C-alpha positions in Angstrom: 59.4 43.2 -40.1 58.2 41.6 -43.3 60.9 39.9 -45.4 60.9 40.4 -49.1 62.2 38.1 -51.9 62.9 39.5 -55.4 61.1 37.5 -58.2 63.7 37.2 -60.8 61.3 36.1 -63.5 59.6 39.5 -63.5 62.0 42.0 -61.9 65.1 43.3 -63.7 63.7 42.5 -67.2 66.4 44.5 -68.8 69.1 42.0 -67.6 69.8 38.4 -68.7 68.3 36.1 -66.1 71.6 35.0 -64.6 72.6 38.6 -64.0 69.5 39.3 -62.0 70.9 37.6 -58.9 73.6 40.2 -58.5 71.2 43.0 -59.2 68.8 41.9 -56.5 71.6 41.5 -54.0 73.0 45.0 -54.8 69.5 46.4 -54.2 69.5 44.8 -50.7 67.4 41.7 -51.2 68.5 38.6 -49.2 66.3 36.1 -51.0 64.9 35.4 -54.4 62.2 33.4 -56.1 61.3 32.8 -59.8 59.0 30.7 -61.9 61.3 27.9 -63.2 65.0 26.9 -62.8 65.0 24.1 -65.3 66.6 25.9 -68.2 69.8 26.2 -66.2 72.1 23.7 -64.5 71.3 23.6 -60.8 75.0 24.1 -60.0 75.1 27.3 -61.9 72.1 28.7 -60.0 73.5 27.5 -56.7 76.7 29.4 -57.5 74.8 32.6 -58.2 73.0 32.3 -55.0 76.1 31.7 -52.9 78.2 34.3 -54.6 75.5 37.0 -53.9 74.6 35.9 -50.4 71.0 35.0 -51.4 68.5 32.4 -50.3 66.3 30.6 -52.8 62.9 30.6 -51.1 60.5 29.4 -53.9 60.2 28.1 -57.4 57.5 26.3 -59.4 57.1 22.7 -60.5 57.1 22.4 -64.3 53.8 23.4 -65.9 53.9 20.3 -68.0 56.2 18.0 -69.8 58.6 15.2 -68.8 62.1 16.7 -69.5 63.8 20.2 -69.7 62.8 20.7 -73.4 59.2 19.7 -72.9 59.0 21.7 -69.6 59.8 24.9 -71.6 57.5 23.9 -74.5 54.5 23.2 -72.1 54.7 26.7 -70.6 55.1 28.3 -74.0 52.1 26.5 -75.4 49.8 27.5 -72.5 50.0 24.7 -70.0 49.7 26.1 -66.4 50.2 23.0 -64.4 49.1 19.4 -64.2 48.3 18.7 -60.5 44.5 18.9 -60.9 44.3 17.4 -64.4 43.0 13.8 -64.6 45.1 11.7 -66.9 48.3 13.7 -66.4 49.4 12.1 -63.1 52.5 10.6 -64.5 53.5 14.0 -66.0 52.9 15.7 -62.6 55.0 13.1 -60.8 57.9 13.3 -63.2 58.0 17.1 -63.0 57.7 17.1 -59.2 60.6 14.7 -58.9 62.7 17.0 -61.0 61.6 20.0 -58.8 62.9 18.2 -55.7 66.2 17.6 -57.4 66.6 21.4 -57.9 65.2 22.1 -54.4 68.0 20.0 -52.9 70.7 21.7 -55.0 69.4 25.2 -54.2 68.5 24.5 -50.6 65.0 25.7 -51.3 62.5 24.9 -48.6 59.3 25.1 -50.6 58.0 24.2 -54.1 54.9 25.5 -55.7 53.0 22.6 -57.3 51.2 24.2 -60.2 47.5 23.3 -60.1 46.7 23.9 -63.8 43.7 24.7 -66.0 40.5 22.8 -65.5 40.6 20.0 -68.0 38.0 20.2 -70.8 35.1 18.0 -69.8 36.3 17.5 -66.3 34.1 18.5 -63.4 35.3 20.6 -60.5 34.9 17.6 -58.3 37.1 15.4 -60.5 39.7 18.1 -60.6 39.7 18.3 -56.8 40.0 14.5 -56.4 43.0 14.5 -58.8 44.6 17.4 -57.0 44.2 16.0 -53.5 45.6 12.6 -54.7 48.6 14.2 -56.4 49.3 16.4 -53.4 49.2 13.5 -51.0 51.8 11.7 -53.1 53.9 14.9 -53.5 53.7 15.6 -49.7 55.2 12.2 -48.9 58.0 12.7 -51.4 58.7 16.2 -50.3 58.7 15.2 -46.6 61.6 12.8 -47.2 63.6 15.9 -48.3 62.2 18.3 -45.7 60.4 20.4 -48.3 57.0 22.1 -48.2 54.5 21.8 -51.2 52.4 24.9 -52.0 49.3 25.5 -54.1 48.3 28.9 -55.3 44.8 30.3 -56.1 45.1 32.4 -59.3 42.6 34.9 -60.6 40.6 33.9 -63.7 41.3 37.3 -65.4 45.0 36.6 -65.5 44.7 32.9 -66.2 41.3 32.0 -67.5 40.2 28.5 -66.7 42.6 28.0 -63.8 41.1 25.5 -61.4 41.9 27.2 -58.1 40.8 30.8 -57.7 39.9 31.4 -54.0 41.6 31.2 -50.7 38.8 29.1 -49.1 39.0 26.6 -51.9 42.8 26.3 -51.5 42.5 25.8 -47.8 39.8 23.1 -48.2 42.2 21.3 -50.5 45.1 21.5 -48.0 42.8 20.2 -45.2 41.7 17.3 -47.5 45.3 16.4 -48.2 46.0 16.2 -44.5 49.8 16.7 -44.6 51.5 19.3 -42.5 53.9 20.2 -45.3 51.2 21.1 -47.8 50.3 24.8 -47.6 48.8 27.7 -49.5 50.8 30.3 -51.5 48.8 33.4 -50.7 49.3 35.8 -53.6 47.6 39.1 -52.6 47.4 40.3 -56.3 45.1 37.4 -57.1 43.3 37.6 -53.8 42.5 41.3 -54.3 41.1 40.7 -57.7 38.9 37.7 -56.8 37.8 38.5 -53.3 39.4 41.6 -51.8 39.2 42.1 -48.1 42.9 41.5 -47.8 43.4 42.4 -44.1 40.6 40.1 -43.0 41.9 37.2 -45.2 45.4 37.6 -43.8 44.1 37.7 -40.3 41.9 34.7 -40.9 44.4 32.4 -42.6 47.9 33.2 -41.5 47.4 31.9 -37.9 46.1 28.5 -39.3 49.7 27.5 -40.1 48.5 26.7 -43.6 50.0 29.8 -45.4 53.5 29.0 -46.6 54.4 32.0 -48.6 53.0 35.4 -49.7 53.4 37.1 -53.1 52.5 40.6 -54.0 51.9 42.9 -56.9 49.9 46.0 -57.3 46.3 45.9 -58.7 45.2 46.4 -61.4 48.3 46.4 -63.6 50.7 44.0 -61.7 53.4 46.7 -61.1 55.2 47.5 -57.9 53.3 48.5 -54.8 52.3 52.1 -54.8 51.2 52.3 -58.4 47.5 51.2 -57.9 44.7 50.7 -55.5 46.0 48.8 -52.5 47.2 50.4 -49.2 50.4 48.4 -48.9 51.7 50.1 -45.9 48.6 48.9 -44.0 48.8 45.4 -45.5 52.5 45.0 -44.5 51.6 46.2 -41.0 48.8 43.6 -40.8 51.2 40.8 -41.9 53.8 42.0 -39.4 51.3 42.1 -36.6 49.7 38.8 -37.3 53.1 37.1 -37.9 54.3 38.3 -34.5 51.2 36.9 -32.9 51.3 33.5 -34.5 55.0 33.0 -35.1 55.0 33.0 -38.9 58.5 33.5 -40.3 58.0 33.2 -44.1 58.8 35.4 -47.1 56.9 37.8 -49.3 57.7 37.3 -53.0 57.7 40.5 -55.1 56.1 38.9 -58.2 55.4 42.0 -60.2 56.4 43.6 -63.6 58.2 46.9 -62.9 56.3 49.8 -64.3 59.6 51.0 -65.8 61.1 48.1 -67.7 64.0 50.1 -69.1 67.6 49.7 -67.9 67.7 50.3 -64.1 63.9 50.7 -63.9 63.4 48.0 -61.4 65.9 49.5 -59.0 64.5 53.0 -59.4 61.1 51.7 -58.5 62.1 50.1 -55.2 61.3 53.1 -53.0 58.3 51.2 -51.6 60.5 48.4 -50.2 63.7 50.1 -49.1 62.6 50.7 -45.5 62.2 46.9 -45.2 65.4 45.8 -46.8 
């Protein structure tokens, strides 16, 4: 049966961030993910996880910057990662090291290395070369701590100019890196917008061992499943079937904005997932 993790950056928007851990646990989730932990002491986040019986299964590297203040500023000013950006290698490494510190404190097995926007004037080939080089370095550092490194294709409608948009491109990058702990973060919201054919893509890529994590949101408005165009019951059946056949035991992150953002709206909108929790 598919295992679902609540994305605390998007779900429970009516609550302060630190209160979202308890809300997710009360709704039956056993795991959480979110964009960034860096605004909070790692010990505080670890305590929230422990007190609510939750696993941390994913978070992102900083989108830019070299310390907690500049991490936040980079995201606020539109930076969406540095891994593919020539000339920002030191920034990427500094952020990745900090991500590993948090991963250790939170017992988080995987970190999403944010690829970033294509640098102005840089070719796709130059961005790929930079990305592969950065990921090879990151893979070695992460392997020392037993962590996986993920890269995510993101649709250009949501993030114009993002370097990585397609599953096949992401898998070529992973193959070029050549490290067993570098994998693809397969977000089905982005995949549906860019290429569709979700059942076939899951069936094609999950058995390769190169998919480290799924994320979901309904298309087109990024709300919870059941509010748009995707047959999620079928998609979850496909994931369940293929997972059983190939031994995949990962998580599906619920990275969506609840259609009802008012108090209690996230919980009221969880009818789609309750049979799986």
